[in-house]
N, C-alpha and C positions, 0 to 999 in steps of 0.2 A: 811651433811643434809641437813644444808638451801638452799643449790645452787643444792642438788637431787627438793628439790620441785620445784626452781624457772624454773628446767627444767621441772618440768611437770605440771605447771602453764604455761611456755609459749606455749608450746605442746599443749594443751588444745586451748590456748583463738587460735594460729595458727588453729587449726580444724574445731573450730566454724567459726571462718571470712574465712576460703576455704567452707562456707558451699553454699550455692546457685544454680539458674538455671549451669546445663548444660553448659559446654564451649560446643558452637555450630563453629567450621571449621568456618574459612571465604579464600573468595579468595583474594591475594596479588593484584590483580590487576583486572579490567574491562574484558574482553575477549572481544582479539583484530576480528573486521570483515576487512577479505581482500575484496574493492570491484573492480572488475575489470574497467582494465582504459575506460575510458570512452567518446564509438568511436558507429561511427550510418552506419547501412547498410539501400540500399533502399528496400522493403517490396512493392513487386506489388501480390497481389493475384490476382485469376479470379475473381470480383469483382469490384465494377466498384472507384477503391479509392486507393491509392496507398499513402507512409511514413516511411519513414526513424523510424525506430527500433535500441532499443541497439543490439549492435556486440553479444553479452551476450542473446537476448532475442535467444527465438525460439518458431515459429508461428506453430502454430498448428490447421486442422481442426475443429469444434467442434463437438460435439457427434449424430446434431440433423439431418440427413441426409435428412427432409427435407430445413435445409436453410446452404440454401451451404455457401453464407457467414455472419456464427458465425464461430468466431475463438479464443485462446485462447493462448495473446504471456508468455509464462512457459520460470520461471527464474530459474532454478535446482536451483543453490550454493547459491538463496539469499527463497529458498525453497518459494517466489511468484506467481500467475498467473496472469493478469490481460484477462479478460471475456470480449469481446468485441462482438456486434449484432448492424449489421448493417439494415438496411429495407428502401424498397425503402416509398416514402414520395406520396401519392395518396391524400390531398387535406385535410389530418391529424396532419401536425408538427404539430398545436396549441395543438393536445392529447398526440402527442409519448413527446414532450417539457411534457408536464402535470405529461405522465409518469415517466421523468428522472428527478419529481423531489420530487416524492410520492419514488421514490429507492431511494433518497436524506435523504429524511427523515426519511425510517425505520429508519437511525443510529442515531438521533436527540438522543433518550434514553437516549442512550452511552457518546456520543459527550462531552467534555468538549468545542468546537468550531469548527464551520465551517466556515472555510474562500470558498469567491466564486471573481473568479473572468472572465471575458469577455475574451471571443476571439470573434474577429471582421477583419477580413483577408478580406475583399470590394472585394482584385483583383483577391484574388483568389476563393471569395463565400463559403469561410470556418469560423461559427460564431459557438459560444457555450460557453459552461458553464464548467469550471475546480470546484471542488469543493473542499478544503481540509481538510477534516475530526479526529477533533484530537481531542485524544484521547483513552483510549482503545475499537475500533472497529471493528462493524469486516473486514468496506471497506476502510480504508484510504484514498483515493481517486474515488470519481466518478467522470465521464462531460459526454456530450452530443457533439456532431458537426454537423451541418446541410448545407446546400447548400439553403436553407426555400419553396425549390421548388419540388427536390430533392433525395435526400440522408440523413440522421441519422443514423447517428452512434455512437451508447453506451456500453464506457467502463466502468467496474467496476475493483482496485487492492484486490486483499488478496493475503490471508500466512497462509502456513501451518503449523500455532501455532496455539500460546492459544494466543488472542491480551493482547499486551502489550507497550501502549505506549515509554514508556520510550527504553526499548530492542531494540525495533525494528529501532531505530529513523533515526542510521544511513541508513540504508537499504532504511525506509520509505521516508527520502530528496530526496536520489538519485535517485531511483522508479519516488517520484513527477518529478524530476530534468528534470527526464525521455522520462517523459511524456507527455509532456509543451512540447519538442522538440519535438514531433509521434505530437502535435497535430500542433504544427506549419509549417508543412512540409506535412501535409494533404491538397487530391490534389483527386479533384472529377477525376474523367474519365468517 
């Protein structure tokens, strides 16, 4: 009889200890992100510039027919897109640069930090800024490149996913590196 009472007491104790929050299944590890090899190809659109783009990028004409030099570089495997907007400079380079800083500023409310890199390639007349926008932001990288007299190119990276800097970090860093290479190989024509 004593053994039965102890067994009942032990069962009741285990039931009380086992009560709590519902268990949540957890993955055994992080999802693996396979990025394609880092290789580049020369891209020469029917516009006054050319650059090297990643081999896995697909350049597509923009949707605005009145702006033939607006493009989207799509990265289907990464669910990412870079919007490229070209403007001829007609004495308005200061306004274009202010506008680019204004676009970057729209992300400041959500950004943890914005790092700026200057682009100064005097020999090929490519100048500008690359902005790494860190945090759960819509566009983790924006940039502008110009020769300050005739050409101005603005770009912004977006993902077709909810902004989550931690989950997107490996892909974001790779695309940032690819866009740095794009800026380093940009040539005006």
